N, C-alpha and C positions, 0 to 999 in steps of 0.2 A: 501492500500498498504506499509506503514511504516513496518506491521508485513510481507511481502512478501520479503522486501528490506532487514532485519536484518534476514530471513530464507536462501535467499540467497550470505549474504554474508560472510565472513571470518574472518571480523578486530576484530572480541573476540578472538580472538587465534591467528591471525597470525601478531597479533601488538608486537608480542613478539620477530617476526623478523626485529624488525623498524631498530636495527642500525644496522643489519647486508646488509639491505637494503640499507642502508644509503653509507657503505662500498662499496659494488659492485658499484652504481650510479656513485660513486664517479669517481673509476676507470673507468667506462663506460665514462664518458663526460672526463677523460682526454686520454683516448684512440679515443676519438671524435676530439679532437683536433689536436691529433697526427695527425689521418691520413683526417687534412684538412676539417672534415665534417661540423666542427662548427668551429667560430670563437677561439679566444685565450683570447680574452675580454669578449663574452660571455661564454667562459667555466669556466672562473674564475669569474664570477657572481654567476657560478651554484655552483659549488664547494663551495665556499664560503657561500653560504645558504646553501645547505647541510651541512657542519661544523658547522655554527651556530643552526642547527636543532640538530642534533647529542650531542651540545652539552649542549642546553637547552633538553632532551632527559635523558641525563646524569646524571643532577640535579634534576632531578626527573619531570620537565612538563611532562604532554601528550598530545597527537595529536590528535587534534580533530575526532570525528569517522567519519568513512569514509565506502564504498561497502568492501576495504582489505585494507592493509598495502601499497600498492606502490600509489595508490588512495589517500592517505590521506597524505603522504611525499609529492607527486607530487602535491598535491592542496596545501598545505602548502608553499612547496619551492615558489612555484606561487605568492601566496599572501605574502611572501616575496621580491623576488627579480623583480616581476613582468612577464609580456608574457615570459619573455625568457627562464621562467623553463620550460616552455612546449619543449624546444627544448631538455632535458635533457633524451625525451624519444624517439627519432630520432634513427633508427636501431635495436630497439630492442622491444619483446611483455611481459607483464603482463606472459607468457607461458615459455618463459627462465626465465624470472626474479625471478620467486619464484622457479623454478628448483634450481637457483645458490642460491636463498637465504639459501635454505635448505642444500645445500649441504655445504656453510660456517661453517651453526651454526653447523652443526654434525660434521666436521671437529674439531671445537671448542669443543664440549662435547666430541667428543672422546679423543681427548688430557688430559681433566678436568677428565675423568672416568678413565684413565689409570697410573694419579696421586694418585687416591683414590687408585687405584690399590696397586700398588706400597706399598704405606702408610702400608695399611691392609695385605701387606706381610713382611713389615718388623715387623708389630707387632708380627705378628705367629711365624715367626724367632726369635727373640730375646723371646715370650713365650715357643719355642721348647728349645732356650739355658737352660733357667730356671727352665725346668723339664725334661731333659736331663735323668735324674735316677729313675724319676716314672716311675713303672710298672702298668701294667693295660691290661686287656682284652682285646681281639683283637676278632671281631665277624663276623660271616657268618651267615646269614639268621637271624642275630638276638641272633645266639645262643652262647656259649661262646667258643670259638675256641683255640687262642694259645695266650700266652703273648705278648705283645709288647709294646715297650715304648712309653711314651705319648707324646714324642715330635717327632715321628715317624706318629703321629697318623696327629698330628698340621701341619704337613710338608705336608702330602697327600695334605692339601685343598691349599699351598702354587704353589703347581706342576696344582694344578686344575685352578687359579687365573693365575698363566704364563700361560696357554691354552685360557684362557679369554681373554688375555692381546693381545696376539700373534691375535686372530680371529677379532683384534678392530683392529689391526696393520695393518692386510689383509684389511680391510673392508676401510680404511680409504685411501690404495691405489686406490681403484676403486671409490671412493667419491672424487675423488681430482683428477677430469676431470672434465675440466669448460664446461657449455651449453650455456652461455650467447654468443649472436650473432647467435645462429641457430633461432631467434624471434619466429614469432604466430609456424609455423611447416616448412617452406621451404627455411631459412636462408634469406639472408638481399642483394640488390641491390647496398647496400653503399657499400664503398670500408674499409670496419671494417678494423682491423687489429687484430684478435680474440687473436693471440701468447701475445699482448702487454697485454692486457687484462688478461691475466690466470697468466700472468707474476707479476703484480701488485698486483692480487687476490691471489697470491701464491700459483697457482694450478698446475701440472704439465703438464697438455695437455690438447686440448680444445674438444671435440668432434666430432667424424666424421661423424656421419648423424643426420640430425638437426631434423627428424622423432622420431628417440629413445632418443635424445637429452631431450625433451620439454615434453615426455611423460612415458620417464623411473624412474622406483622408483624404480629400485632394491636396488640400495646402501641402502636406508631407511629400507627396507625390512630388508636386511643384519644385517644392524646395531641395530634393535628393535631386532632379531634373537641374536646377540652377547652378548646383556643386557637378553635377556630371559636368555642363555646360564647361565654369570654372576648366574643370581636370581636362578637358579636352584643348583647353587650350593651353594649358600648362603641359600637353604630350608634345603639341606642335611646337612647341619653346626648346624641350628638352632634346626633341629627336634633333633640332638644329644645333645647340648645342655640341649634340653628342658628335655629329656631322662635322662641326667647326673644329673640335679639340682633335678629329684625325689628322694626322699627318701628310695626308692627301692635299689638306684643307690647309689645317694649321695657320686659322684664321685666329681664334682666341688662344686662352690662356686662362685655367682655375686655379686657386689656394688647391695644395695637394689634400689638405681635409675635406674637401668634395671631391678627393678622387681614391682611390685605392690600388695597390699594386696587384700584378697575379703570384700565384704560389707558386709559378714554376721559370716565367719568364720573367726577368729581373728589368727588361727596361721599360716595362709595360706604365701606363698610369690609365686606370680604366675610371670614365664618367660616370658613377658608380650612383652618385646621388641623381645625376640627371635619368638613371636608366629606374632605378627604383618608384620616381614621380612617374615618370611613363606606366610603368606596372599596375601603380594602384590606379589607375585610370582605369583596367578591368574588371578590380573591387568596386570602386564607384559604381561602374555602371553596371555591373552585375547589381550593386544595389536597389538602383533603379527599376531593375528590369524585378527583381524581388516584389519592391514595394507593389509596379502592378501586376504581376499573381497574383497575388496575396488579394487583392482587393478586386480582382475580375469577377464577373458571376456574384459578389454577395447580394443575397436579398435586405433587403430593410429588415431590421436595422443594424443593430451592432450582432454582431456573429462571433467568437472565442477565436478566429483567425487571427482578428484585427491586434491580437498583444503581437501577433508576432513583426507586425511594421518598426516596434522601436530597434529592434539591433538593425534594419538595416541604415536607419537613420543617424545611430550612432556612429555608425560604422563608414558613413561617408564623409558625416560629420568632422570627425578624427582625421579621419585621411586629409582633409583637403586642406584643414588646417595646419599639419605635419606638414603637407608639399607646399605649401606657401609660405611657410617660416622657414623652411629648408630656402625655398626658391629666391627670397629675400636676402636671404646672407649669402646666397652663394652668388649669385648676379652685383653684389658689391663686391667682389673679387674678379667678377671676369675683365680682363683687359683683351684688348682688340690688340693683334699683332701686324700693325698698319700696312707694314711694307707689303707682309704677303697679302696683304686684302686688297690691296692696290694692283701689285704684280698678278694678280688670279683676273684684274677686267683685261688683262690685254689678253685674254686667250676667249676663244669663242667668237670673236670678230663682234664685240659689245656694242662695239660703235656705230654698226651696220644699219639702226633703225636712225640715227643721229644723220644719216649721212642720205638718207632717203627724204627724210624732215628737211633737210638742205635744198636738194632739187627742187621739191614742192614751193617751196617758200620765192623761188626762183620763177613760179610758174608752171614748171611737170604734173601732168596731174599726176598723184600720189599713186595711184596701181603703175603708171608709166616707169614713175621714180623706184618703187620696189622691184620692178625688173628690172631694171639697170644696174642695182647696187646686186641682186642675182646674181646677174652674170659676171658682175665685180669680183664681189668674192667665190664664185667657179674660176676664174682667172688667178684668184691668190691660192685658191687651194692646190690647182692645179700647178703654181710653178714655187708652192711653198713660201709662201710672202704673207708679213702681216700687213694689214693695211698702215700701218707707219711706214715702214717699210717700199710701197710705191711711191716713184715720183708723178708728179703731175701732168707728166707726159700721158703715163700710161691709165691716169685715172680721165683724160681729155683724150683716150680710147673708148670709151664706155659712154663720156659723154663732153660736150664742151663748154657744157656751164661749169663744170667742175670748175676753178680757180683756186689762186694761191692760199685765199682766205679756209682754204677746206683741211689744213691742218687743225685749226685748231681746234675743229669739231672733234676732232678724234683723240683728243686729250679725255679722260675718266673724269676727273672733277671736273673739267668743263663742261662737259656733258651731264653731267648732275645737276650742274649750276643751272642750265640750260632750262630746267622742267619748273617751271617757276608757276602752273598753272596751280591754283586751288586746294589745296592736299596732294602736292607734289612732293618731291624728294630734293628739288633747289634748299639749299641754307637759309633763301628766304624765306621759302613756304615753310619748313620746318621751323624757326621760330616762331611763326606767326601759328603752328600746330601746340606748341611748347604754353604756349601766349592759353591758348585755347583751352587747352587741358586741368593747367592747371587754375583758370578760372572755374571747372568744375571741381576740381577737388576742393576749394575752398568754398 
């Protein structure tokens, strides 16, 4: 029987909600007093007892194990203040209680994750400022495309993180609705004041439908989806860090504490932290799928399946906070090896688009200009030459429009800084980007 109780119980993981459960219970007790459902004296005893449990928990004391955290706290309260502690559960159910606890927890975690994202964005902006003159290849299809500034590449992730933050804030709005007072599924006959409880707990409003309130886990699924998107963006960045550290690229270096050696190959420094963050995305995506699968096809209202919603939420939350914290510290140590990034822009004929633009600016239809440059590149490949190695006479074989100034269009830094359109890679555009994103951070 003990094994069965452990099987159906949830204390092993929902005891993590003990503090928020007490906070919600204190607000509920205050509401019961205000609504004259219990006496002031009984309310004070309950609140005092709950505060003593909370204080002990914060000091490291552990609740005795019960079926779930709610029973554990109620039994401990009764143990401390007597039978009056049982009045705490008046006009509520574990169903609306756990829905409330999880919402409070997620609200707190959204605030925490948002703050870490802010820190990460600031680190990336600072790193972009430090590397605003570093030129590197921009890729499409992982093939050399056009020269860009390293700052532009870093700021791309700042904007991704900004969208991640906006998703979290939007999720917060739908999480900030109080289910407490819905009881088991049908509401209660007691004259409760749900708006008062909502105000005490910092909720914007109360749920409109008691059936929906106790069975809704949309907010938790949305929260883990938001975390999944953050993790997705981190994997993209980590993949690039892993590539950039490869000697074939050699674009960056990281502090040794974020890498590790090989047990057999003395020469190796592996980007382990980036790899682990990349790997943790699989867990986070799995947490999202687990939540979706738990909730799918559940009839209204509460079902015991829903006690399994918390482990995926906790796991996703823990992993994204760890990943973000490590990213913040790791990127602080990232250094671009600018001579390598610049040299790499000489590969793959990255000035080709600029040559086509040069012709187009002289009145040649772009599609025609594209064909001219394509023939020029074929000539370079056939003769094992780079664009910089061609003479003006060779350029004129393909178009008489090419003049001496064409050689200024072959410099990678010039090419990057010619891109002055809004949101582009030029230094001028990047300075405006930084100004705009800093405004959002304020």
